[in-house]
All heavy atoms as a GROMACS GRO file, in nm:
protein
  563
    1LEU      N    1  10.242   8.022   9.236
    1LEU     CA    2  10.198   8.037   9.364
    1LEU      C    3  10.132   7.908   9.420
    1LEU      O    4  10.062   7.830   9.342
    1LEU     CB    5  10.092   8.150   9.376
    1LEU     CG    6  10.137   8.284   9.336
    1LEU    CD1    7  10.023   8.384   9.338
    1LEU    CD2    8  10.249   8.338   9.429
    2ARG      N    9  10.146   7.885   9.542
    2ARG     CA   10  10.073   7.772   9.603
    2ARG      C   11   9.936   7.806   9.648
    2ARG      O   12   9.906   7.924   9.671
    2ARG     CB   13  10.161   7.728   9.729
    2ARG     CG   14  10.290   7.669   9.705
    2ARG     CD   15  10.352   7.640   9.832
    2ARG     NE   16  10.471   7.554   9.806
    2ARG     CZ   17  10.518   7.474   9.894
    2ARG    NH1   18  10.465   7.459  10.018
    2ARG    NH2   19  10.621   7.400   9.866
    3ALA      N   20   9.853   7.710   9.644
    3ALA     CA   21   9.719   7.722   9.692
    3ALA      C   22   9.724   7.780   9.837
    3ALA      O   23   9.794   7.730   9.916
    3ALA     CB   24   9.641   7.592   9.687
    4GLY      N   25   9.642   7.881   9.860
    4GLY     CA   26   9.634   7.933   9.997
    4GLY      C   27   9.729   8.047  10.017
    4GLY      O   28   9.722   8.114  10.122
    5THR      N   29   9.815   8.084   9.918
    5THR     CA   30   9.907   8.194   9.932
    5THR      C   31   9.825   8.320   9.941
    5THR      O   32   9.743   8.352   9.852
    5THR     CB   33  10.002   8.203   9.818
    5THR    OG1   34  10.079   8.079   9.808
    5THR    CG2   35  10.099   8.320   9.829
    6VAL      N   36   9.860   8.409  10.036
    6VAL     CA   37   9.794   8.542  10.048
    6VAL      C   38   9.861   8.637   9.951
    6VAL      O   39   9.986   8.645   9.948
    6VAL     CB   40   9.798   8.597  10.192
    6VAL    CG1   41   9.738   8.730  10.196
    6VAL    CG2   42   9.730   8.495  10.286
    7LEU      N   43   9.782   8.704   9.866
    7LEU     CA   44   9.836   8.796   9.774
    7LEU      C   45   9.853   8.930   9.833
    7LEU      O   46   9.762   8.977   9.903
    7LEU     CB   47   9.748   8.805   9.646
    7LEU     CG   48   9.730   8.678   9.565
    7LEU    CD1   49   9.635   8.696   9.452
    7LEU    CD2   50   9.861   8.623   9.516
    8SER      N   51   9.960   9.001   9.804
    8SER     CA   52   9.973   9.139   9.847
    8SER      C   53   9.961   9.224   9.730
    8SER      O   54   9.968   9.181   9.611
    8SER     CB   55  10.112   9.157   9.915
    8SER     OG   56  10.216   9.131   9.824
    9ARG      N   57   9.942   9.356   9.748
    9ARG     CA   58   9.930   9.455   9.641
    9ARG      C   59  10.044   9.449   9.544
    9ARG      O   60  10.021   9.466   9.420
    9ARG     CB   61   9.916   9.598   9.695
    9ARG     CG   62   9.778   9.630   9.738
    9ARG     CD   63   9.775   9.785   9.726
    9ARG     NE   64   9.654   9.803   9.661
    9ARG     CZ   65   9.561   9.891   9.695
    9ARG    NH1   66   9.583   9.961   9.802
    9ARG    NH2   67   9.447   9.902   9.638
   10ASP      N   68  10.162   9.439   9.587
   10ASP     CA   69  10.277   9.442   9.497
   10ASP      C   70  10.288   9.313   9.410
   10ASP      O   71  10.375   9.302   9.320
   10ASP     CB   72  10.411   9.464   9.574
   10ASP     CG   73  10.437   9.360   9.676
   10ASP    OD1   74  10.344   9.307   9.736
   10ASP    OD2   75  10.557   9.333   9.700
   11MET      N   76  10.206   9.212   9.437
   11MET     CA   77  10.205   9.089   9.364
   11MET      C   78  10.108   9.093   9.246
   11MET      O   79  10.107   9.011   9.163
   11MET     CB   80  10.170   8.969   9.451
   11MET     CG   81  10.273   8.945   9.560
   11MET     SD   82  10.222   8.823   9.676
   11MET     CE   83  10.248   8.667   9.586
   12ILE      N   84  10.028   9.197   9.245
   12ILE     CA   85   9.924   9.209   9.139
   12ILE      C   86   9.953   9.334   9.052
   12ILE      O   87   9.972   9.444   9.100
   12ILE     CB   88   9.781   9.228   9.206
   12ILE    CG1   89   9.758   9.103   9.294
   12ILE    CG2   90   9.677   9.246   9.097
   12ILE    CD1   91   9.637   9.121   9.383
   13ALA      N   92   9.955   9.317   8.926
   13ALA     CA   93   9.984   9.416   8.837
   13ALA      C   94   9.858   9.444   8.741
   13ALA      O   95   9.800   9.348   8.697
   13ALA     CB   96  10.104   9.386   8.745
   14LEU      N   97   9.829   9.572   8.725
   14LEU     CA   98   9.722   9.609   8.632
   14LEU      C   99   9.770   9.587   8.493
   14LEU      O  100   9.888   9.614   8.465
   14LEU     CB  101   9.674   9.750   8.661
   14LEU     CG  102   9.610   9.774   8.791
   14LEU    CD1  103   9.586   9.930   8.811
   14LEU    CD2  104   9.476   9.697   8.807
   15PRO      N  105   9.677   9.551   8.397
   15PRO     CA  106   9.724   9.544   8.258
   15PRO      C  107   9.772   9.679   8.200
   15PRO      O  108   9.713   9.785   8.228
   15PRO     CB  109   9.605   9.490   8.187
   15PRO     CG  110   9.488   9.526   8.272
   15PRO     CD  111   9.542   9.531   8.416
   16VAL      N  112   9.877   9.671   8.122
   16VAL     CA  113   9.922   9.789   8.059
   16VAL      C  114   9.822   9.823   7.939
   16VAL      O  115   9.810   9.738   7.852
   16VAL     CB  116  10.068   9.766   8.004
   16VAL    CG1  117  10.116   9.890   7.919
   16VAL    CG2  118  10.165   9.746   8.124
   17LEU      N  119   9.772   9.945   7.940
   17LEU     CA  120   9.679   9.985   7.839
   17LEU      C  121   9.741  10.065   7.730
   17LEU      O  122   9.686  10.074   7.622
   17LEU     CB  123   9.561  10.054   7.900
   17LEU     CG  124   9.479   9.982   7.996
   17LEU    CD1  125   9.367  10.065   8.061
   17LEU    CD2  126   9.422   9.855   7.933
   18VAL      N  127   9.850  10.130   7.764
   18VAL     CA  128   9.926  10.217   7.676
   18VAL      C  129  10.070  10.181   7.673
   18VAL      O  130  10.125  10.177   7.781
   18VAL     CB  131   9.904  10.366   7.703
   18VAL    CG1  132   9.993  10.454   7.618
   18VAL    CG2  133   9.764  10.408   7.692
   19GLU      N  134  10.127  10.149   7.555
   19GLU     CA  135  10.264  10.112   7.543
   19GLU      C  136  10.348  10.238   7.506
   19GLU      O  137  10.296  10.320   7.433
   19GLU     CB  138  10.286  10.003   7.443
   19GLU     CG  139  10.214   9.873   7.468
   19GLU     CD  140  10.290   9.794   7.579
   19GLU    OE1  141  10.400   9.825   7.615
   19GLU    OE2  142  10.224   9.696   7.626
   20ARG      N  143  10.476  10.232   7.544
   20ARG     CA  144  10.564  10.347   7.499
   20ARG      C  145  10.574  10.347   7.353
   20ARG      O  146  10.584  10.239   7.289
   20ARG     CB  147  10.705  10.322   7.566
   20ARG     CG  148  10.801  10.436   7.533
   20ARG     CD  149  10.930  10.407   7.608
   20ARG     NE  150  11.011  10.531   7.601
   20ARG     CZ  151  11.113  10.546   7.512
   20ARG    NH1  152  11.137  10.449   7.422
   20ARG    NH2  153  11.185  10.649   7.512
   21GLY      N  154  10.563  10.461   7.288
   21GLY     CA  155  10.567  10.480   7.142
   21GLY      C  156  10.436  10.458   7.077
   21GLY      O  157  10.425  10.484   6.955
   22GLN      N  158  10.337  10.424   7.148
   22GLN     CA  159  10.198  10.397   7.089
   22GLN      C  160  10.134  10.530   7.051
   22GLN      O  161  10.148  10.631   7.126
   22GLN     CB  162  10.109  10.323   7.190
   22GLN     CG  163   9.969  10.298   7.144
   22GLN     CD  164   9.892  10.228   7.243
   22GLN    OE1  165   9.937  10.160   7.334
   22GLN    NE2  166   9.760  10.223   7.235
   23LEU      N  167  10.061  10.535   6.942
   23LEU     CA  168   9.978  10.655   6.908
   23LEU      C  169   9.859  10.649   6.998
   23LEU      O  170   9.791  10.548   7.009
   23LEU     CB  171   9.941  10.650   6.756
   23LEU     CG  172  10.055  10.659   6.659
   23LEU    CD1  173  10.005  10.646   6.517
   23LEU    CD2  174  10.136  10.791   6.676
   24VAL      N  175   9.829  10.769   7.059
   24VAL     CA  176   9.720  10.778   7.150
   24VAL      C  177   9.628  10.906   7.112
   24VAL      O  178   9.676  10.991   7.040
   24VAL     CB  179   9.768  10.789   7.292
   24VAL    CG1  180   9.834  10.664   7.339
   24VAL    CG2  181   9.850  10.911   7.315
   25THR      N  182   9.509  10.903   7.164
   25THR     CA  183   9.424  11.017   7.160
   25THR      C  184   9.446  11.091   7.292
   25THR      O  185   9.428  11.030   7.399
   25THR     CB  186   9.275  10.978   7.138
   25THR    OG1  187   9.269  10.916   7.008
   25THR    CG2  188   9.192  11.104   7.140
   26ILE      N  189   9.478  11.215   7.284
   26ILE     CA  190   9.491  11.303   7.408
   26ILE      C  191   9.356  11.384   7.417
   26ILE      O  192   9.318  11.453   7.321
   26ILE     CB  193   9.607  11.400   7.397
   26ILE    CG1  194   9.732  11.321   7.370
   26ILE    CG2  195   9.612  11.490   7.522
   26ILE    CD1  196   9.851  11.409   7.335
   27ARG      N  197   9.287  11.373   7.534
   27ARG     CA  198   9.165  11.439   7.555
   27ARG      C  199   9.172  11.542   7.662
   27ARG      O  200   9.236  11.520   7.768
   27ARG     CB  201   9.052  11.339   7.593
   27ARG     CG  202   8.916  11.394   7.620
   27ARG     CD  203   8.821  11.297   7.676
   27ARG     NE  204   8.780  11.205   7.568
   27ARG     CZ  205   8.719  11.091   7.583
   27ARG    NH1  206   8.685  11.056   7.705
   27ARG    NH2  207   8.686  11.019   7.482
   28VAL      N  208   9.115  11.653   7.633
   28VAL     CA  209   9.101  11.763   7.738
   28VAL      C  210   8.946  11.783   7.748
   28VAL      O  211   8.881  11.805   7.645
   28VAL     CB  212   9.165  11.891   7.695
   28VAL    CG1  213   9.144  11.999   7.799
   28VAL    CG2  214   9.311  11.879   7.668
   29GLN      N  215   8.897  11.764   7.869
   29GLN     CA  216   8.752  11.778   7.885
   29GLN      C  217   8.714  11.872   8.000
   29GLN      O  218   8.772  11.860   8.103
   29GLN     CB  219   8.693  11.636   7.910
   29GLN     CG  220   8.542  11.636   7.903
   29GLN     CD  221   8.488  11.494   7.894
   29GLN    OE1  222   8.558  11.402   7.839
   29GLN    NE2  223   8.370  11.472   7.943
   30ARG      N  224   8.626  11.963   7.972
   30ARG     CA  225   8.578  12.055   8.065
   30ARG      C  226   8.427  12.063   8.044
   30ARG      O  227   8.377  12.022   7.946
   30ARG     CB  228   8.638  12.200   8.046
   30ARG     CG  229   8.789  12.206   8.045
   30ARG     CD  230   8.835  12.195   8.191
   30ARG     NE  231   8.984  12.214   8.200
   30ARG     CZ  232   9.074  12.120   8.204
   30ARG    NH1  233   9.035  11.988   8.196
   30ARG    NH2  234   9.197  12.141   8.213
   31PRO      N  235   8.348  12.118   8.142
   31PRO     CA  236   8.203  12.129   8.127
   31PRO      C  237   8.175  12.197   7.996
   31PRO      O  238   8.220  12.310   7.970
   31PRO     CB  239   8.155  12.204   8.246
   31PRO     CG  240   8.262  12.174   8.349
   31PRO     CD  241   8.391  12.163   8.275
   32GLY      N  242   8.098  12.134   7.906
   32GLY     CA  243   8.055  12.188   7.780
   32GLY      C  244   8.164  12.192   7.673
   32GLY      O  245   8.142  12.256   7.562
   33LEU      N  246   8.279  12.130   7.698
   33LEU     CA  247   8.389  12.137   7.597
   33LEU      C  248   8.469  12.005   7.602
   33LEU      O  249   8.500  11.957   7.709
   33LEU     CB  250   8.484  12.256   7.631
   33LEU     CG  251   8.614  12.266   7.551
   33LEU    CD1  252   8.579  12.308   7.412
   33LEU    CD2  253   8.707  12.368   7.622
   34ARG      N  254   8.501  11.954   7.492
   34ARG     CA  255   8.586  11.836   7.468
   34ARG      C  256   8.670  11.854   7.351
   34ARG      O  257   8.624  11.884   7.240
   34ARG     CB  258   8.502  11.708   7.452
   34ARG     CG  259   8.595  11.586   7.432
   34ARG     CD  260   8.523  11.466   7.389
   34ARG     NE  261   8.472  11.395   7.506
   34ARG     CZ  262   8.410  11.285   7.505
   34ARG    NH1  263   8.378  11.217   7.389
   34ARG    NH2  264   8.368  11.224   7.615
   35ILE      N  265   8.804  11.848   7.371
   35ILE     CA  266   8.902  11.863   7.269
   35ILE      C  267   8.983  11.738   7.257
   35ILE      O  268   9.026  11.688   7.368
   35ILE     CB  269   9.002  11.980   7.289
   35ILE    CG1  270   8.914  12.108   7.300
   35ILE    CG2  271   9.100  11.991   7.182
   35ILE    CD1  272   8.991  12.232   7.344
   36GLU      N  273   9.005  11.678   7.139
   36GLU     CA  274   9.089  11.563   7.129
   36GLU      C  275   9.190  11.587   7.018
   36GLU      O  276   9.162  11.650   6.919
   36GLU     CB  277   9.002  11.439   7.089
   36GLU     CG  278   8.911  11.399   7.202
   36GLU     CD  279   8.829  11.270   7.176
   36GLU    OE1  280   8.826  11.226   7.061
   36GLU    OE2  281   8.772  11.216   7.267
   37MET      N  282   9.304  11.535   7.047
   37MET     CA  283   9.418  11.552   6.952
   37MET      C  284   9.501  11.422   6.951
   37MET      O  285   9.490  11.341   7.043
   37MET     CB  286   9.507  11.675   6.985
   37MET     CG  287   9.566  11.662   7.124
   37MET     SD  288   9.606  11.822   7.202
   37MET     CE  289   9.451  11.860   7.286
   38LYS      N  290   9.579  11.405   6.851
   38LYS     CA  291   9.664  11.285   6.837
   38LYS      C  292   9.793  11.312   6.911
   38LYS      O  293   9.849  11.421   6.906
   38LYS     CB  294   9.697  11.254   6.690
   38LYS     CG  295   9.568  11.211   6.615
   38LYS     CD  296   9.507  11.083   6.683
   38LYS     CE  297   9.380  11.045   6.606
   38LYS     NZ  298   9.316  10.936   6.683
   39GLY      N  299   9.848  11.203   6.961
   39GLY     CA  300   9.980  11.216   7.036
   39GLY      C  301  10.053  11.079   7.038
   39GLY      O  302   9.997  10.975   6.986
   40THR      N  303  10.170  11.082   7.098
   40THR     CA  304  10.253  10.964   7.106
   40THR      C  305  10.289  10.944   7.254
   40THR      O  306  10.327  11.042   7.325
   40THR     CB  307  10.380  10.977   7.026
   40THR    OG1  308  10.348  11.001   6.892
   40THR    CG2  309  10.469  10.855   7.039
   41ALA      N  310  10.263  10.827   7.308
   41ALA     CA  311  10.299  10.800   7.445
   41ALA      C  312  10.451  10.786   7.459
   41ALA      O  313  10.520  10.717   7.387
   41ALA     CB  314  10.236  10.670   7.488
   42LEU      N  315  10.506  10.851   7.560
   42LEU     CA  316  10.648  10.846   7.589
   42LEU      C  317  10.680  10.750   7.701
   42LEU      O  318  10.792  10.716   7.732
   42LEU     CB  319  10.698  10.985   7.626
   42LEU     CG  320  10.680  11.095   7.516
   42LEU    CD1  321  10.727  11.228   7.556
   42LEU    CD2  322  10.745  11.052   7.387
   43ASP      N  323  10.576  10.704   7.768
   43ASP     CA  324  10.580  10.602   7.873
   43ASP      C  325  10.471  10.500   7.855
   43ASP      O  326  10.369  10.532   7.787
   43ASP     CB  327  10.565  10.668   8.011
   43ASP     CG  328  10.662  10.782   8.043
   43ASP    OD1  329  10.780  10.755   8.021
   43ASP    OD2  330  10.628  10.885   8.086
   44ALA      N  331  10.486  10.384   7.917
   44ALA     CA  332  10.381  10.289   7.920
   44ALA      C  333  10.298  10.310   8.046
   44ALA      O  334  10.347  10.368   8.146
   44ALA     CB  335  10.440  10.142   7.927
   45GLY      N  336  10.170  10.270   8.052
   45GLY     CA  337  10.089  10.292   8.164
   45GLY      C  338   9.967  10.211   8.174
   45GLY      O  339   9.912  10.164   8.073
   46SER      N  340   9.916  10.191   8.291
   46SER     CA  341   9.791  10.118   8.319
   46SER      C  342   9.683  10.228   8.350
   46SER      O  343   9.711  10.343   8.374
   46SER     CB  344   9.808  10.028   8.436
   46SER     OG  345   9.909   9.938   8.414
   47ALA      N  346   9.557  10.183   8.361
   47ALA     CA  347   9.446  10.270   8.397
   47ALA      C  348   9.473  10.346   8.526
   47ALA      O  349   9.510  10.286   8.620
   47ALA     CB  350   9.316  10.185   8.404
   48GLY      N  351   9.458  10.477   8.511
   48GLY     CA  352   9.472  10.568   8.630
   48GLY      C  353   9.619  10.615   8.648
   48GLY      O  354   9.636  10.707   8.724
   49GLU      N  355   9.709  10.564   8.576
   49GLU     CA  356   9.852  10.609   8.591
   49GLU      C  357   9.869  10.731   8.509
   49GLU      O  358   9.813  10.748   8.399
   49GLU     CB  359   9.951  10.501   8.549
   49GLU     CG  360   9.960  10.387   8.645
   49GLU     CD  361  10.069  10.286   8.603
   49GLU    OE1  362  10.083  10.261   8.484
   49GLU    OE2  363  10.133  10.235   8.694
   50ARG      N  364   9.965  10.818   8.551
   50ARG     CA  365  10.005  10.939   8.476
   50ARG      C  366  10.123  10.902   8.399
   50ARG      O  367  10.223  10.839   8.446
   50ARG     CB  368  10.030  11.057   8.574
   50ARG     CG  369   9.904  11.094   8.644
   50ARG     CD  370   9.918  11.229   8.718
   50ARG     NE  371   9.941  11.338   8.636
   50ARG     CZ  372   9.851  11.403   8.562
   50ARG    NH1  373   9.728  11.364   8.557
   50ARG    NH2  374   9.880  11.514   8.496
   51ILE      N  375  10.122  10.938   8.272
   51ILE     CA  376  10.231  10.917   8.179
   51ILE      C  377  10.264  11.042   8.102
   51ILE      O  378  10.185  11.139   8.099
   51ILE     CB  379  10.204  10.797   8.085
   51ILE    CG1  380  10.088  10.836   7.994
   51ILE    CG2  381  10.181  10.667   8.155
   51ILE    CD1  382  10.071  10.735   7.876
   52ARG      N  383  10.379  11.048   8.039
   52ARG     CA  384  10.414  11.162   7.949
   52ARG      C  385  10.369  11.125   7.811
   52ARG      O  386  10.386  11.010   7.768
   52ARG     CB  387  10.567  11.178   7.956
   52ARG     CG  388  10.619  11.234   8.081
   52ARG     CD  389  10.773  11.237   8.085
   52ARG     NE  390  10.827  11.105   8.041
   52ARG     CZ  391  10.919  11.102   7.952
   52ARG    NH1  392  10.980  11.203   7.896
   52ARG    NH2  393  10.978  10.983   7.914
   53VAL      N  394  10.315  11.222   7.742
   53VAL     CA  395  10.277  11.208   7.602
   53VAL      C  396  10.320  11.333   7.525
   53VAL      O  397  10.333  11.439   7.590
   53VAL     CB  398  10.117  11.189   7.592
   53VAL    CG1  399  10.073  11.060   7.650
   53VAL    CG2  400  10.048  11.307   7.649
   54ARG      N  401  10.340  11.320   7.402
   54ARG     CA  402  10.386  11.422   7.319
   54ARG      C  403  10.265  11.461   7.217
   54ARG      O  404  10.217  11.370   7.150
   54ARG     CB  405  10.504  11.397   7.234
   54ARG     CG  406  10.554  11.511   7.143
   54ARG     CD  407  10.682  11.481   7.064
   54ARG     NE  408  10.660  11.365   6.987
   54ARG     CZ  409  10.732  11.254   6.999
   54ARG    NH1  410  10.832  11.241   7.091
   54ARG    NH2  411  10.712  11.148   6.920
   55ASN      N  412  10.229  11.581   7.222
   55ASN     CA  413  10.116  11.620   7.124
   55ASN      C  414  10.187  11.628   6.988
   55ASN      O  415  10.284  11.701   6.964
   55ASN     CB  416  10.068  11.766   7.162
   55ASN     CG  417   9.970  11.820   7.068
   55ASN    OD1  418   9.979  11.801   6.949
   55ASN    ND2  419   9.882  11.899   7.122
   56ASP      N  420  10.134  11.550   6.895
   56ASP     CA  421  10.202  11.534   6.760
   56ASP      C  422  10.183  11.673   6.684
   56ASP      O  423  10.269  11.691   6.595
   56ASP     CB  424  10.145  11.422   6.685
   56ASP     CG  425  10.188  11.282   6.741
   56ASP    OD1  426  10.287  11.286   6.820
   56ASP    OD2  427  10.124  11.185   6.705
   57GLY      N  428  10.090  11.746   6.712
   57GLY     CA  429  10.072  11.877   6.636
   57GLY      C  430  10.176  11.985   6.685
   57GLY      O  431  10.247  12.041   6.597
   58SER      N  432  10.184  12.002   6.817
   58SER     CA  433  10.269  12.112   6.871
   58SER      C  434  10.407  12.057   6.915
   58SER      O  435  10.494  12.142   6.943
   58SER     CB  436  10.196  12.176   6.993
   58SER     OG  437  10.193  12.086   7.104
   59GLN      N  438  10.421  11.927   6.928
   59GLN     CA  439  10.541  11.874   6.978
   59GLN      C  440  10.568  11.890   7.130
   59GLN      O  441  10.672  11.861   7.187
   59GLN     CB  442  10.660  11.909   6.903
   59GLN     CG  443  10.662  11.871   6.746
   59GLN     CD  444  10.646  11.725   6.727
   59GLN    OE1  445  10.722  11.644   6.781
   59GLN    NE2  446  10.543  11.679   6.654
   60LYS      N  447  10.467  11.948   7.192
   60LYS     CA  448  10.475  11.976   7.343
   60LYS      C  449  10.466  11.843   7.416
   60LYS      O  450  10.384  11.755   7.380
   60LYS     CB  451  10.379  12.069   7.393
   60LYS     CG  452  10.395  12.213   7.344
   60LYS     CD  453  10.306  12.307   7.415
   60LYS     CE  454  10.341  12.453   7.378
   60LYS     NZ  455  10.264  12.546   7.449
   61ILE      N  456  10.534  11.829   7.528
   61ILE     CA  457  10.529  11.711   7.610
   61ILE      C  458  10.438  11.748   7.727
   61ILE      O  459  10.452  11.847   7.794
   61ILE     CB  460  10.668  11.671   7.658
   61ILE    CG1  461  10.749  11.628   7.534
   61ILE    CG2  462  10.652  11.556   7.761
   61ILE    CD1  463  10.881  11.564   7.562
   62LEU      N  464  10.335  11.659   7.750
   62LEU     CA  465  10.231  11.677   7.854
   62LEU      C  466  10.227  11.564   7.948
   62LEU      O  467  10.271  11.447   7.909
   62LEU     CB  468  10.097  11.692   7.780
   62LEU     CG  469  10.083  11.796   7.667
   62LEU    CD1  470   9.963  11.768   7.581
   62LEU    CD2  471  10.087  11.935   7.720
   63SER      N  472  10.166  11.582   8.060
   63SER     CA  473  10.142  11.473   8.161
   63SER      C  474   9.998  11.446   8.148
   63SER      O  475   9.908  11.534   8.155
   63SER     CB  476  10.174  11.518   8.305
   63SER     OG  477  10.153  11.419   8.389
   64ALA      N  478   9.955  11.309   8.128
   64ALA     CA  479   9.821  11.275   8.115
   64ALA      C  480   9.796  11.146   8.191
   64ALA      O  481   9.881  11.071   8.227
   64ALA     CB  482   9.788  11.256   7.965
   65THR      N  483   9.667  11.125   8.222
   65THR     CA  484   9.619  11.003   8.284
   65THR      C  485   9.566  10.897   8.190
   65THR      O  486   9.488  10.942   8.099
   65THR     CB  487   9.507  11.040   8.391
   65THR    OG1  488   9.560  11.133   8.483
   65THR    CG2  489   9.467  10.914   8.465
   66VAL      N  490   9.608  10.774   8.200
   66VAL     CA  491   9.554  10.671   8.111
   66VAL      C  492   9.412  10.641   8.149
   66VAL      O  493   9.373  10.614   8.261
   66VAL     CB  494   9.650  10.541   8.130
   66VAL    CG1  495   9.587  10.429   8.041
   66VAL    CG2  496   9.791  10.573   8.089
   67ILE      N  497   9.321  10.650   8.050
   67ILE     CA  498   9.186  10.632   8.068
   67ILE      C  499   9.144  10.487   8.016
   67ILE      O  500   9.078  10.410   8.087
   67ILE     CB  501   9.094  10.728   7.993
   67ILE    CG1  502   9.135  10.871   8.042
   67ILE    CG2  503   8.951  10.699   8.009
   67ILE    CD1  504   9.101  10.898   8.184
   68GLU      N  505   9.189  10.455   7.901
   68GLU     CA  506   9.164  10.319   7.841
   68GLU      C  507   9.271  10.301   7.732
   68GLU      O  508   9.348  10.390   7.708
   68GLU     CB  509   9.023  10.306   7.781
   68GLU     CG  510   8.988  10.414   7.674
   68GLU     CD  511   8.843  10.410   7.638
   68GLU    OE1  512   8.756  10.407   7.715
   68GLU    OE2  513   8.820  10.413   7.511
   69SER      N  514   9.266  10.189   7.672
   69SER     CA  515   9.364  10.158   7.564
   69SER      C  516   9.359  10.264   7.454
   69SER      O  517   9.258  10.293   7.397
   69SER     CB  518   9.332  10.021   7.502
   69SER     OG  519   9.431   9.994   7.408
   70GLY      N  520   9.472  10.333   7.445
   70GLY     CA  521   9.488  10.435   7.341
   70GLY      C  522   9.427  10.569   7.371
   70GLY      O  523   9.427  10.664   7.287
   71LEU      N  524   9.377  10.590   7.501
   71LEU     CA  525   9.323  10.716   7.533
   71LEU      C  526   9.376  10.765   7.663
   71LEU      O  527   9.377  10.693   7.767
   71LEU     CB  528   9.167  10.701   7.551
   71LEU     CG  529   9.088  10.826   7.600
   71LEU    CD1  530   9.100  10.941   7.494
   71LEU    CD2  531   8.945  10.789   7.628
   72VAL      N  532   9.423  10.890   7.658
   72VAL     CA  533   9.475  10.958   7.784
   72VAL      C  534   9.402  11.088   7.797
   72VAL      O  535   9.352  11.145   7.706
   72VAL     CB  536   9.629  10.978   7.779
   72VAL    CG1  537   9.702  10.843   7.772
   72VAL    CG2  538   9.670  11.067   7.665
   73GLN      N  539   9.393  11.138   7.924
   73GLN     CA  540   9.328  11.264   7.950
   73GLN      C  541   9.414  11.359   8.022
   73GLN      O  542   9.481  11.320   8.124
   73GLN     CB  543   9.195  11.240   8.022
   73GLN     CG  544   9.115  11.360   8.044
   73GLN     CD  545   8.973  11.328   8.083
   73GLN    OE1  546   8.909  11.242   8.016
   73GLN    NE2  547   8.924  11.389   8.195
   74ILE      N  548   9.407  11.492   7.981
   74ILE     CA  549   9.479  11.599   8.052
   74ILE      C  550   9.380  11.646   8.158
   74ILE      O  551   9.269  11.680   8.122
   74ILE     CB  552   9.519  11.714   7.954
   74ILE    CG1  553   9.599  11.655   7.838
   74ILE    CG2  554   9.585  11.822   8.027
   74ILE    CD1  555   9.732  11.596   7.877
   75ASP      N  556   9.425  11.662   8.276
   75ASP     CA  557   9.341  11.720   8.388
   75ASP      C  558   9.346  11.866   8.400
   75ASP      O  559   9.434  11.928   8.355
   75ASP     CB  560   9.386  11.647   8.522
   75ASP     CG  561   9.363  11.500   8.522
   75ASP    OD1  562   9.268  11.452   8.456
   75ASP    OD2  563   9.442  11.435   8.582
   0.00000   0.00000   0.00000
């Protein structure tokens, strides 16, 4: 980029925090309750993005939001 170039949203990418195939912690959190389980990311994603994950215990595929590196949350 040249000095003075105006950046648009599509020119800026958030860092990928979860890679496809990565082992992740799947969190379900409600008032007074927090459950965490191990899973595998089926998609890559940045903070705030929704990705598909597989619960390694039940083999169910879920949709979750990337919270931080290696952590996703079910809403």
